[in-house]
N, C-alpha and C positions, 0 to 999 in steps of 0.2 A: 461776900466778894463787896455787899455793898456797891451794890446795882443801881444807878443813873442812867435817864437819858444822857447818853457822853455817842456823840459821831465822833469815828475815826476817818480824817479825810484820805484823799486818797493825794498819798507823797509820791509817787515815779508816775501818776498821772503825764506826760512830756517829755519824759526820758526813757520809762522802759515802753514804754505805748502814746498811742497820738493822746493828746490830751484833749481836744476838740469832739464831741460826742458823736457827731455825725461823722468827721473821719474816722474815728476810730471804728462803727460801727461797719462802717464800707471795708474796712481792714479786717473785720473779723469776717463777714460773709463770704470776702474773697476768701481769704485762706482756706476759710470751712468749704465754699462751695467747689476749691479744687481736689476735696479730697472724696475719695465715692464713697459711697453709703455701707457702714460696716454688715455683715452678712456672716458674721462668725457661728454667731446664735447664741444661745444660753444666758444667763442673769449674771449682769454685772457688778458686783459685790463692792469690786473697788478696784484703783487706778493711779496712776504714777505718769505725772507729766514734770517736763523739765521748767524751771520762774527765770531763767534769763529777757536779757532784753526782746521785743518780737522779732526783730529785726531774723534774732540766731533761734531762737525757738520759737517761735512761735509753729510754723510747718512743721517743726518734729511732733508740738503739742496735739498740733487740729484733730489728728485722723482720733484719738480717744476723746474730742470733745463732741466729734463727730458723733460717734457712739454712743455718747451717752443722753445724746437729745433722743434715742429710742429706748433709757432705763428707766427704771422705776426707784427715783427715792424723794424724801421730803427733806431730809438733814443731808452736809454734807461736811464730813468735819477732816475741815485741812491743816495738813500738819507741813508746817514749815520747816527750816534751818534748825539746826543741831545743834548744839553747842560744846557739846560735847565733855573733855578733861576739864572741860571750863565750866561745868556743872555740875559738881560729881554728886550723885545721892538725889537731883532732881528729872520726876519724870517729864514735865511739862511745862512753858511757860504759859497763864489764859491771862486773858484781860476782861476787863468789865465795861468792855463797850456793849453801845445796846445796838449798833450797824458800823456796815464799813462801807463808804462810799467812795464810786469812782462818777468819769462821766457816762457813767449811762444810768446812774444813781446809787439808792443804800440798798445796802443788803441785809438783813437781820439778822444778827445775835442769837441762837437760840441759849439765849440767856441760861435760861432752866436747867439744858444737862449741863452749860460748864458747870454753875454752883455746884452740881452731883456732883461733879471728879473732882471740884473744889475740897468739897466738903468729906470726901472718901475718904483721901490718902493726903498726909502731909507732904508730900514727896510734889506735890503742883503748888505754883505759885503762882500771884500775877503782879503781873509790872507792865502797863500800859502801855510805858513809854521806850520797852523795848520794839512791841508789836506796832508803835510809831514807827521807829525808824527800820523795822525788816520790807520788805518789799516782796520777799516767798510765798505771800498768802495773799496778799493784790491785786499777784499779775494773774490768778489764775480767774479773778472773778468775772471780768467782763467777758470770759467765755463763755461761763457758766450764765449768765446773765442775758447770754446769746441762744445758748442750747435750750433752757429749762426757766423754770417761774415758781413761782410760790415756796420755795423754799427757802430754808434757811441756813447760816455756817457754824461753826465750834473753830473758831481759829486757836487751834496750836499751834507753839514753835517746840522743840522737842528740847528735851534736856541731855542729859547722857545717856547714848543709844548704848544699851544692853537688852540683852533676850530678856530678863526678867521686867525693866519696863518697857516696853515692848506687849508685854505681853499680860501685863496692868493694864496698861491703857487699854487694850483690846477687848481684857475679862470686864474692865469697867463700865467702858461704850456697853459689852450685851448686859451688863446690870441695871443699866440705867435706860436700857432704848424705848421699854412702854410698845407707843402703836408707831414709835418710829419708823421711817424706810432708810438706812444709815446707808451711807456711801461714805467710805473709807477714802480719799483722796491725798495720795503723797506727792507734797509738790519738791523735786529731787533734784540740781544737777550730778553728773557722775563726774570724771576726774578733774582734777583743776592743775591748767598747765601742762603738761608733759607736749611733746611734740604732739603730731596726727596718730600716728604709726604708731606711739606709746599709748593712747585715750583707746584708739581701737583694743587692743590687745586687752589694757586694762578694763575695760568699760567691757568689753566682752567674759573676763572676769564675773563681772557682775550684776550684770542680766543674766550667768548662767546658776549666781543662786537664787535669783528673782527667779527663774524660771522654776526650778527644783524649791522653792520654799522653803530654800534653806534656811531662818533666821540664825543660826549660831553661827552659822559658815559663813553671813554676809557680817553679821555685828566685830566677829575677830577679824574678817577682813577688812575692819575698815577700822581697827583701833589698833589690831597687831600684824597686819600682813606687808607681805616686803617690798611694797610698793616703793615707801619712802627712801630706804637702801639701797635700791637697784633701781630706780628711777629716778629720785628724787624728785616728784611732785607732790601736792600740796596736800591733797589726797583725794582717793580714788573716788568716793562717795559724798556729795553733798546731803545731807537727812538721812543716814542709813537708818535713821532711829524711825521716819516718817514711813519708809519702803518698810520694815519689819516688822512695824504697827499692822501695815495694809496684809503682808504677807499674814500674819498671825489671824487676822479679821477674815481673809481667804478660806485661811482653812478653819475657821468657828463653821463659816457656812457654807461648810464643800462645797468651794471653788477645786477646781481641779486640774485649773489650767490656767497659766499666766502665758497670754498674747504680745509680744512685740512689735507695737505696730508700726513705730518706726525711729531708727537711731541715727547720729551724727556728731560731728562738735562743730563750733563756733569757727576751725580753718575751712567748713565748708560753703559760710558766706566772706567771712570777710578775705579770704584766699594766703591768708598767713599760718603757715603746718608748724611753725617752731614751736608755739605756742599753746593750747586750745584746750577746751573746756568740753566736755563729754556730754550730751545725751540723749535719753531715750525716753519712749513714752509706751507704757504697758496696759492692758487691760489683765483683771481675775475676771475667772467668768465659770461661773457652775455650768457644767456640762450637762444639755440635756440631749436629748432623744433626737437625733437627727441633726446634731449643731456638730458644725466642720469645725469643731476645737483640737483635733485628734495629733499631736505633736508625732512627724517622723524620726523614727529609728536614724542615730547616725551613723551614715558611711562614708568612705572614701574611694573614689572611680581607682581602676588600676593602676594612669597612672602615679596617682599620689601614695598607694598603695609603694608601689617601685622607688618613686622616689624613696622613701623613709627607708628602707629595706636596704638599701644602697646607703644612706646616708649611715644608719647601724653600723652595717659592715668597715664604712670607708673609717669612720670614728675608731671603732676597735682596732683596726691598721695600722693608721696612724700614729694610736699610744702609743702601740706596740717598735712602729719604726721608728719615734720619736719625732716626728713631725706632724703634730697636730696643731691643728692652726682650724680657727673657728669660718665656716663656711658665707659668704654672704646669707644674708635670710631670700627665703623664695618669693619667688612674686606670684605667691596665691593664696588669696586671702584664709581659705580654710586652712593652711598650712599653720597660717599666724594666730588664727586663736588659741586662746592657752586651754590646755588640758590635760586629766590626767592620763599616767598613762605607765603600762608597765613592756620591759623589756626581757624577754624570755633565751636562753640559748640553750640549746638540746646537741649532744655530739652522741652522734650512733643510736638517736631514738632514749639518750638519758638526758635527765636533767642535768647542767652546766651552771647556771647562773638566772637569776630570774626575781631584779628588783623593779618596783616602782613608787609609784604616789595614788595615793587618791582622791589630793588635792590638787586644781587646776592651777597649777601656780608660775608655767612657765608656755608660751609659746610650743604647739603641737614636737614644730622643728627642734624645735633648741630643747624639749622634754626626749625625744630620741636621745639629741648627742648625750647627754645628760646620763641618762638612764641603760645607755649600750652600755657607757664607761663601768657606770656601776656593776652593772650586771656580771660583766667582766671579767673585772682585775677586785671589786668588792666584795660579793656575797662571800657573807661569814663562812659558810656553809661548806665552801670551796677553795681551794687555790687558783691563786690568778690565773685566769686564760694568757697561753703560751704562742708565740709565732707557729708555731710546728702544728697547733691545733688549730688555729685561726681556719683553713678550708675544709676542716670536719666540722665545721659550727653547724646550724641551721638555726636560723635566727626567727623569732614572731612577735610581733609587737600587738598588744591589746591598748586598746583606745577607749576609756572607763564613759561612761553615762555619769549625769551628778548621783550624787549617793539620795537613796528614800527611804525615809526611813518609816516601820509596819511595824504596825500590831504583836504579829505572831508570826508563827513562822508558817501556817496553814497559810498567809499570802506569799510565798518564794514559792517557784515557779523555777523546778528540776528542769537541768539542760540548758535553761535560759539566764534562769539569775545569780550574778556574782550577791558570796552576803558579806559582812560585817557583823561581827559581835560585839559588844563594847561593854566589859560592868566594873567599873571604879577605872584603875588606873592599866584593867588590863583589856586588852581585843588585839583580833584578830581575824584575817577578809582572805576569803576563797574565789580566783574565779574562776568563773564558769564551765570552764575547761577544766574542772575539778573534778567538777556529773562523768567524765568520763571512765576514773579511776574510782569513784564512790558515787551511782548514780541512784544508789534509794535517800531521802532526805535522812533518817535516823542518821544515816552514819556518815552522811556529811558531817551535818550539822556537830554530831559530836564529836570525830577527829576534828572539824574547824576549834571547835574549843579546847579541846584535850591538847592538842599538837598546838596549834596554832594563837592559842591567847593565855594557854595555863590557865584557864579555868578545869571546874569540875565536867566531867559526859556530857550531864544532860542542863549543862546554866543553860544551853538556848530557851528549856523550857520554863525560863523563872521569869519574873515579872521587871525585876530586876537587870536583866538582862538588858542593853540596846539592839536593836532588832535593825539592820540598814541593807536595803538591797539595789542591784545596780546590773545597769547591762551592757554586752562589751563586740565594739567590732572590730574583730582578730585578724591579723593575713600573716600567713607566712611568708616564705621566702621559697620559690619553681622547688622539688627536685632534681637533685641534682645527677 
């Protein structure tokens, strides 16, 4: 890399944040003072913060940096903006600067670790000018200078955000870690330029991938999600590569919890809800005994359940009568969050239709509308529901948690977990309700493989088969 004394100047001081050192320090101290001390417990191994101008993003980022004041690290790998399809085959863009300057002083670069990355894989490139123009790493430095001391950074701009690239970067960091205490810091904004309401819906999906440590889901969401077609936005996340690497690093270091510290969007500050950028700050924590990091299971209040069940029945009725019309969105934030949903129809206790999705693509209320229609009229196992049958139908709605990959079937909890199996292009899913008919593990998994996935009965025991578990919040209409 031909590293020599070479300081990157502060490019956005005076625009993205205060250019005067004293004013900048006062602003940072003020924003951090408003945040309560972090009491979540556990060891912080990675984090994510937004990188917009401080007027928009600093209050979102401040809770993470307040928590990092308690963390133990001496090297911060800061992963900024990614270049996507504009950098095919590139993992990351490095630089040969020896330090980054801010109004608060100079932050040294860990040139040894940067050189090790560059030498280990030719998919890393060095480009100082790209780093000189980019703000996504620089804006994190004044906060770090305030909460930590005697640390170095490895500044990386991500190339093409793929699961393989994220894994490779994390693996190389581990391979060359030595005695360093590394913190991976993803510098990322969320959705770009939708309305505020759409931003909340899209950002909830991105956050769901982060909370479930779903690397493939996150990268596919950025590269192939329906957000452009359905909402016309530029991207659902800026720096999926950085966040993806944080997920991998967290898993490598046994972090089992993603805590969302704060969320918002630029409209919260500007008052303009027509065209916003979404933000979130996150911590990835290795849970320890006594740490308050358990994630509560998803539930809906009785009134919310009643609304969705009535919505499903009204949807089927309107389709049958030819008066279908999309209702106004509910004024309930829980119902506006993206959700994976199955709608099940029974007639006199017998299955009459069941269709759903394992991907949280639509807001919960819209997902119920879509899958109520599909369950009633498109389930290939049954004919379409008729008007005469509607009074005889019982409707059940199942809202799925994010999928969690498991190493073996020994982690499956009968009666609680739904399960997916996948081998090659074949896959199948059973909801937890199936345990009522197949209460023992061998029968449950055997029928899942043979009847749902078209695999051998014992494929669930093969290391070639990927297993995932999830939980379900299911509710149904009261007895009539």
